[in-house]
C-alpha positions, 0 to 999 in steps of 0.5 A: 430485515436483512437490508437493515442489518447490512445498512447498519453494518456499513454504517458502523464500518464507515464510522470506524474508519474515520480518523479519530486523532487529529494530532497527526495533522498538526504542524509545528511551523517553527520546526519546519522553518528551522528544518528548511533553514538547515536544508538551505544551508546543506544546499548552499554547501553542495552548490559551493563545493560541487559535493556528492552525498558521499563527500557530505558524509565524510566532511559534515554528518551534523546537517545530514543527521539532523535532517535524517537525509540518506541516500536510498531513494524514498520512493522505489521506481518500480514496486517489486513484481512482474512488469512493475505490478505488485505480485499481490495484484497479480494473485488477486486479479488474475487468481492462479494464473497471476500466481504462476506469472508471478512465479515465473517472472520473479523467482522470489519466494516472498514475491510468490507468497504475496501472490498466493495471498493475493489469490487467497483474498480474491477467492475469499472475496468471491465466495463471500459475495456469492454467499451473500447474494445466494441467500438474499435471493430465493432460487425456485426451480419449478420443473414441469411434472412428467 
């Protein structure tokens, strides 16, 4: 009976994770073409005048604002944390040792909190797994009588 409940619970959780709105994946092709035309115009200006981002912001902000271009990189080169590994993973995989490593290497209270949260998540997963397995298996310790 417990197996049936577990299978039903997994089925319900799997169905809840399916995307319910397909509007997010619809493209407005005319808007995409227009944005690429503006991007091509901006690229031509950069090539013709050998301009930098600062030069463009000083001379023409219209195209930059329309395209929502910024000088900040959109993808960080390395995530925050020790050795480029996020602090949450240090805490989640190595537990208290990961929290110590994160504390020693980052010296950032925000990253330390992420490592502690990772450690808490790891502990919760282990405890939950143990409870499930210990409740599903009957442990019979038959010791011989003296």
